C-alpha positions in Angstrom: 26.9 -9.6 77.5 25.0 -10.6 80.6 24.3 -14.0 81.5 20.8 -14.3 79.8 21.7 -12.3 76.8 24.3 -14.6 75.2 21.7 -17.3 74.7 19.2 -14.4 73.9 21.5 -13.1 71.2 22.0 -16.6 69.9 18.5 -17.5 69.9 17.6 -14.3 68.0 20.2 -14.8 65.3 19.1 -18.4 64.7 15.6 -17.2 63.9 17.1 -15.7 61.0 18.6 -18.7 59.7 16.3 -21.0 57.0 15.4 -24.6 57.6 16.1 -24.5 61.4 14.1 -26.6 64.2 14.3 -26.6 68.0 14.0 -29.8 69.5 14.6 -31.4 73.0 15.8 -34.7 72.6 18.2 -34.8 75.9 15.1 -33.4 78.1 13.8 -30.3 79.3 17.1 -29.0 80.1 18.6 -28.8 76.6 17.5 -26.8 73.8 18.7 -28.4 70.7 18.8 -26.3 67.2 19.1 -28.4 64.2 19.2 -27.6 60.5 17.6 -30.4 58.3 17.8 -32.9 61.1 21.8 -32.1 62.1 22.5 -30.4 65.3 24.7 -26.8 65.2 23.6 -25.4 68.3 22.8 -26.2 71.9 21.5 -24.5 74.9 21.8 -25.6 78.6 22.2 -24.5 82.3 23.2 -27.8 83.6 26.6 -26.5 84.2 25.1 -23.8 86.6 25.2 -20.9 84.0 23.4 -20.4 80.8 26.0 -21.5 78.1 25.6 -21.9 74.4 27.4 -24.8 72.6 28.2 -24.3 69.0 30.1 -26.6 66.4 33.3 -25.0 64.8 36.2 -25.3 62.4 38.9 -27.0 64.5 41.6 -24.5 63.8 39.2 -21.5 64.1 37.8 -23.1 67.6 41.6 -23.3 68.9 42.2 -19.7 67.9 38.9 -18.3 69.7 39.8 -20.4 72.8 43.1 -18.7 72.8 41.5 -15.1 72.2 38.4 -15.3 74.6 38.2 -16.4 78.1 34.5 -16.6 77.4 35.1 -19.4 75.0 36.0 -22.9 76.1 36.0 -26.5 74.4 32.4 -27.8 73.6 30.7 -29.1 76.8 29.7 -32.9 76.5 30.9 -32.6 72.7 34.0 -33.4 70.7 36.3 -30.8 72.0 38.0 -30.2 68.6 34.9 -29.4 66.8 32.7 -27.9 69.4 33.1 -24.5 71.4 31.1 -23.6 74.6 30.2 -19.7 74.7 30.1 -18.5 78.5 28.0 -15.7 79.9 30.8 -13.9 81.6 30.4 -10.4 79.3 33.4 -10.8 77.0 31.6 -11.3 73.7 30.0 -9.0 71.4 26.7 -9.2 69.8 28.6 -9.4 66.1 30.9 -12.1 67.1 27.7 -14.4 68.7 26.0 -13.9 65.4 29.0 -14.9 63.5 29.6 -17.8 65.5 26.1 -19.3 65.3 26.0 -18.4 61.4 29.4 -20.2 61.0 28.1 -23.2 63.1 25.0 -23.3 61.0 27.1 -23.0 57.6 29.3 -25.9 58.6 26.7 -28.2 59.0 24.8 -27.2 55.8 27.8 -27.8 53.9 28.0 -31.4 54.6 24.3 -31.9 53.7 23.2 -33.4 50.6 22.6 -30.3 47.9 18.9 -31.2 47.7 18.5 -30.7 51.6 20.5 -27.5 51.9 18.2 -24.6 52.6 21.0 -22.2 51.6 24.3 -22.1 49.4 27.0 -22.3 52.5 29.3 -20.7 50.0 27.4 -17.5 49.5 24.8 -17.4 52.2 25.1 -13.8 54.0 28.2 -12.8 52.2 26.9 -9.4 51.3 26.0 -8.7 55.0 29.0 -9.8 56.8 
């Protein structure tokens, strides 16, 4: 993946996820993606490179950081529950898609039933 394509791939994946919105609550240097008002993904270049910040399960996040040089603790977020994807070229398109989807589903699972745009236990299971 090239520098721009990590964000491009994540942006393309989020377009396939129901109930998402793009906001700019932190100013023009931050793209904040939400599902039903809850943040699940952020983009920024304030670090000098285009990064993607995603919510993650703490154990999975730890394993991902150990396995991939392109994944570090969440920039300006809780380091246990968020990860940062860097554009250094070591992340595949399917991995980025899965990480974006997993972040989305973690947030959806914590929404009240009436607000959930999908069932987090079954969404995408036939596709992945």
